[in-house]
C-alpha positions as CSV (number, residue, x, y, z in Angstrom):
1,M,-25.9,-130.8,138.8
2,A,-22.4,-131.4,138.1
3,Q,-19.5,-129.5,139.5
4,V,-15.9,-130.1,138.4
5,L,-12.4,-128.3,138.9
6,D,-10.3,-128.0,135.5
7,P,-6.6,-128.2,135.5
8,N,-6.0,-124.5,136.5
9,G,-8.3,-124.8,139.6
10,A,-11.4,-122.8,138.5
11,A,-14.8,-124.5,139.6
12,W,-17.1,-125.4,136.6
13,S,-21.0,-126.2,137.0
14,V,-22.8,-128.1,134.3
15,H,-26.5,-128.2,134.9
16,R,-30.2,-128.1,133.4
17,Q,-32.4,-125.1,133.4
18,W,-35.4,-126.2,135.5
19,W,-37.4,-123.0,135.7
20,P,-37.9,-121.4,132.4
21,F,-38.9,-117.8,133.5
22,P,-36.1,-116.3,134.8
23,G,-36.7,-113.4,137.0
24,V,-40.2,-114.1,138.1
25,F,-39.5,-114.6,141.7
26,D,-36.8,-111.8,142.0
27,L,-39.9,-109.5,142.5
28,T,-40.9,-108.3,146.1
29,F,-44.0,-110.6,147.2
30,D,-46.7,-107.8,147.2
31,L,-50.2,-108.3,145.5
32,F,-49.1,-107.1,142.0
33,S,-46.0,-109.4,141.7
34,V,-48.1,-112.4,143.2
35,V,-50.5,-111.7,140.2
36,I,-47.9,-111.8,137.9
37,A,-46.1,-114.9,139.2
38,L,-49.2,-116.6,139.2
39,P,-49.6,-117.6,135.7
40,F,-46.0,-118.7,135.4
41,V,-46.4,-121.0,138.4
42,V,-49.8,-122.5,136.9
43,L,-47.8,-123.0,133.6
44,W,-44.6,-124.7,134.9
45,P,-46.0,-128.5,135.3
46,F,-47.0,-128.2,131.7
47,W,-43.4,-127.2,130.7
48,L,-42.1,-129.8,132.6
49,A,-44.4,-132.3,131.1
50,T,-43.1,-131.5,127.7
51,K,-39.7,-132.1,128.9
52,W,-40.3,-135.4,130.0
53,L,-42.2,-136.1,126.5
54,G,-39.0,-135.6,124.8
55,G,-38.9,-131.9,124.9
56,R,-35.7,-129.7,124.8
57,W,-33.5,-129.2,127.9
58,T,-31.5,-126.2,128.1
59,I,-27.9,-127.1,129.6
60,I,-25.8,-124.2,131.3
61,V,-22.3,-124.2,131.6
62,E,-21.0,-121.9,134.3
63,R,-17.5,-120.9,135.2
64,D,-16.6,-119.3,138.7
65,G,-20.5,-118.5,138.6
66,H,-20.4,-116.9,135.5
67,E,-22.4,-118.2,132.6
68,V,-20.0,-119.5,129.6
69,K,-22.3,-121.5,127.3
70,R,-26.0,-122.5,126.7
71,E,-26.8,-125.7,124.9
72,R,-30.4,-127.1,123.9
73,V,-30.5,-130.9,123.9
74,R,-33.6,-133.0,122.9
75,G,-34.6,-135.7,125.6
76,W,-33.3,-136.5,129.4
77,R,-31.1,-139.3,128.5
78,R,-29.2,-137.3,125.7
79,S,-29.0,-134.1,127.8
80,Q,-27.6,-136.4,130.7
81,G,-24.8,-137.7,128.2
82,R,-24.1,-134.3,127.1
83,I,-23.7,-133.2,130.7
84,A,-21.0,-136.1,131.1
85,D,-19.3,-135.3,128.0
86,V,-19.0,-131.5,128.7
87,V,-17.7,-132.4,132.5
88,M,-15.3,-134.7,130.9
89,E,-13.8,-132.1,128.4
90,I,-13.5,-129.5,131.4
91,A,-11.7,-132.1,133.6
92,Q,-9.3,-132.9,130.7
93,G,-8.6,-129.2,130.2
94,A,-10.2,-128.7,126.9
95,R,-12.3,-125.6,128.1
96,S,-9.8,-124.3,130.6
97,G,-7.7,-122.1,128.5
98,R,-4.7,-124.2,129.3
99,F,-2.9,-125.4,126.1
100,V,0.4,-127.4,126.1
101,I,2.6,-127.1,123.2
């Protein structure tokens, strides 16, 4: 996960989405929720294997804890490069809303 401050001082975070099933572990851990969560936990290694074999990664860009953008990039190295590009844009002020004329 990359974290950077823009010229206005806002904190940004750029990272890959590692868990594809949002909200599964937000349940209380009773028997019902464990039964529902178990298939997702079993499927996660296969999902991760497809990512390592060239599947698409979802890159999430957050500003001050709020999601701003999602991008899908194929491959681990390309997603690393895209994260580096987004971090550089943020550091230079391209996404901060600060415009100098």
